[in-house]
N, C-alpha and C positions, 0 to 999 in steps of 0.2 A: 508292301507292294510286290516285292520279289517272290514272296511265297506263292503268289498266283501267276504273275507275269513270267517268272523264270521258267517253270515247267511248261507254260504255254509256248514260249519261244523254242524250247527244246523239241516239243512235239511238232510244232510248225516246221522247224528246220528238218526234222526227220521226214516229213512229207516231201520236202524239197529234195533231199538226198535220195529218197526212194522213188522220186518222180511219180508220186501217188498222192494227190491232194486229199484223198479220203482215208489214207492210212490211219491218221489220228484226227478225230474231230472232238474239239474241247468245248464244254459248256460250263458256265459259271452259275452256281445255284446259291441263292441268298435266303435269308429268313423271309424276305418278301421280294418283289420285283423292283423295289426302289433302288436307286444307285447306292453303291457301297463305297465309302471313302476310306482309302488306305491312310496310314499314318503320315505319309509325305504329301497327302492331298490329292493323289491320283484317284479318280472315281471310276468304278467299274459298274457296268450295267448288267445285272444278272439276266441270264436267259430263262430262268425259271425260279420258282420258290420251293420251299420245303413242303409245299402242298403236293408236289409231284412225286411220282413213283420212279424208281430207278430200275424197274424190270427191263431187261434188255441191255442195260449198261454193263460195262465190263470192269471198270476201275473207278474207285471213288477216293479222292484225296481231300483231307480236311486241312485247310490253311490255318496258320496261327496268327497271333497278333499280340502286341504288348498289352492290349486291353482284353485278353481272352477271358479274364475272370468274370467279366460281365455276362458271358455266355455259358459258363461252365455249368450253371444250374438251370439253364433255360429248359423247361420241361418239354416244350414242343420240339426243340432242336435235338435234344438228347434222345427223345423217343424216336425221332425220324432217323437219326444215325443208327440206333440199335435195330430198327425195323429194316431199313434199306441196306444195312450191311449184309443181310441174308441174300440180297439179289445180285451182288457183284462178286466177280472172281477175285479181284484184288482190292484191298482196303488199306488206306494209309493216312498218315498225318504228317504235316510239315511243321517243324518248330513246336510251338506251344499248342498246336492242334491236338497233340497227344493228350492234353487234359480233357478234351471232349471225348476222345476214344476211351479214356480212363473212366470218366463219369458214366459212359454207356456200358461199362463192365466188360469191355472188349480187350483189355490189356492184362487182366488178372492172370497170373501164372506165366506171362510171356516176357521175353526179352524186349526191351524198348529203349529209345533214347529221346532226347529233346534238346533244346538250346541249353548250353552249359549253365547259363545264368538262371535257368528255371529247374535244373535237375534236382536240387535239394528239395524244392517244394513238391515236385512230382513224386519223389521217393517218400516224402512224409505223407502225402495225401493218398498214395496208392502203394501201400507196403507190399502187396503181392506182386508188384511189377519188378522184374529183374533189370535194373537200370544199367546201361552201358554207355560210356562216354564217346561214342563213335559217330562218324559222319551220318550213316544211316544203319538201321538194323532191320533185317528180315526175319520174322518168326512165323513160319507157315505162310499164310496168305496175307499177313498183316505187316506193313512197313511203317517205320517211324524214322524221322530224320532230326538232325541238329537244326540250327537256325539258318534262315535266310538263304544264302547261296547253296546250302546243302540240298535245297529243293531241286536244284538243277542236277546235282549228283544222283538223286533218286530218279529223276526223270530219265537221265541217261542210262541208269541201270535197267529201267523198265523197257527202254528202247532196245537195249542189248538182249534182254530176255526175249523180246518179240522178233527181232530182226538180226541179231548177231553182233559180235564185237566190232567188226569192221564198220558197220553202219553207225554204231554209237560213237566210235572214234572219229568218223567223218563229221558227224554232227558237232562233237566237241571242238574239232578243228575249225569248223566254220564259225562257231560262236566264240572263238579264241579262248575256249576252256582247254588250255594246252595239255592238260593231263586229266584223264578220267580217274578220279580217286575211288578206290574200293571202299565199300561200306565199312569195313573193319578199321579204317584209318582213324586215329584219334582226331578230335575236333581241333586240336592245336598241333601243328607240325613243329618240328625242331627249328625250322627256319623262322616261323612266327615267334617262337620263344626267344630266338636270338635277336630279332628286331625289337622285342619289347624291353630289352635292357636299357637302362637310363644312363649308366655310367660309361663314358667314352671308352676307356681301355678295355673293359670287359666286353662291351659291344663289338669293339674291333677284334678282339681275340675270338669271339663267337664266329664272326665272318671269316676270319683266317682259318679257323678249324674247318668250317664248311667247305672252303675252297682247297684244303690241303689234307684230305682224309688219309692219304698214304704216307704222310710224314710221321715223324716221332711226335706223338701228342701226349706224352707223359706230363704229369703235373710239373715236374722239375723243368722240362723243356719250355712249357707254356709260361711258367713263372719267370724264367730267364728272359723270355721274349719281351715281357713287360717290365723287366728290371725290378721284380718284386721278390720277396722271400717266398718260399714255397708255402709256408703257413699263411701268410697274409693273402697271397693269391687265392688259395683254396677257400679261405674264409669269405673274401670278397665275391668270388665266383658263386659260392653257394648262396650268399645273401641276394645276389642279383638274379640268379637263375632258378633258385630253389632246387638245384641239382648239383651234385659234385662234378668236378671236371671230368672224372672218369665216366660217370653216368651220361653226361652230355656227349662226350666223344662216342661212346658206344651207341647211343640213340641216333646220332648223326650218321654213323656208318651203317646202322641197320636201315635207316630211312633211305639212304642212297642205294643200298642193296635191294630194297623193296622196289624202287623205281626200275632198276635193271631187270628184276625178275618179272615185273609186270609187262615191260615194253620190249624185251629182247629174248633171244634164245642163247644168250651168252652162257657158256658152261659155268657151273657153280664155282669151280676152282678159280676161274678168272674173275668172276663177280667178287669173290672174297678178296683177291689180290687188289683189284681196282678200288675197293671200298676200304682198304686199310687193314684187313684181317690177314695176318701172316699165313694162316692155314685155314682150309675149308672147315675144319672142326670148330674153329673159333667162331666162324660165321654161324654155324649150326647152333652152338651154345647160346650165342647172343639172340638169335631168332627165337629159340625156345623160351628164353627169359622174358623177352619183350612181346612176342606175338603168340606164344603158346602153340606155335606151329614150326615145323622144320622148313627150311627154304624150299625143298621139293614140294611139300604140301601147300605152301603159300603160292608157289607158281601154278600148281594145278588148280587151286581155288580161284585165283584172280587173273589167270590167263587161260581161260577155258578154250577148248576147241570150238571152232565156228559151228553153228548149227543153223539149218535153213528154216526160215519162217514159211509156214505153209499158208498160202493164200494171202489175201489182203486183210489187214487187221485194223479195225477202227477203235479209236479210244475217245471217250468223252470224259470231260473233267469239270470240276466245279469247286467253288469255294465261297465261304463267308466266314465261316467255317470252311468252305467247300472246295471244290471237289472235282475230281476228274473222273470221267467215265470212259471206258474203252469197250466198244461193242464189236464183236466179231461177226 
């Protein structure tokens, strides 16, 4: 349900923020005009069927579903996606909607993503796709996303492209999406990994690390905090987290630094200090290892200068598969 309703709410809220009810206009397209039932029972009434043409539409988003395999070889749907993709400026998939784009031959040779639980199947079925485990991926005019709530991250990114960062952040704030995640962020944050731990002491030390990044977080110090031997602590930590304590600490510090780089103009030296790196050079090395970018490059990419949107921009969208369209 959120694959469709999530982006619809983002575009609707953008209209409110922009004080322009026609900035985005969204349509749902189904295989037919019969109601579409989401997995949770919510029913959507399509505005049109795949008998329609998308000429004049700007953006098309293909929604996913746990039952996507029933539609992956649907000849009429795949032919429609392939044909209508030529009429839109932006084309994207949400979650397992990537399989429909793949079957239409639109992802070959491109970078793409999908829900983590379907990534292995996507890689096996479409070996020419360069799979990335990120929130969303943009390759040219084609966008793909991870699962469910990532649909809202993509919608916010499209709003930012059209109307600037401040508008996207205002939309995120109104929807209580307190942080607009960049597309290159992994599908699992270090905070989620910490919450997944099942053993009390390790879960507790995860939370303590995240709240005390400037402290001494050596293996010896952390083991002493739990009254464990260094060896036993390191073994238990690795078993629970699938990361060494040192890897977890570095990942947590890099994640905290990323937030600061995205949301502030804090000098790099201070960012390093506040996130537990004794020197700026340490922050740079950790970023290169984990992000393949320097902190400066990361800030430039994910905290771009505002740009003005020229004129009113309309967007139409739809889903069955479908799909969003945006008409200017």
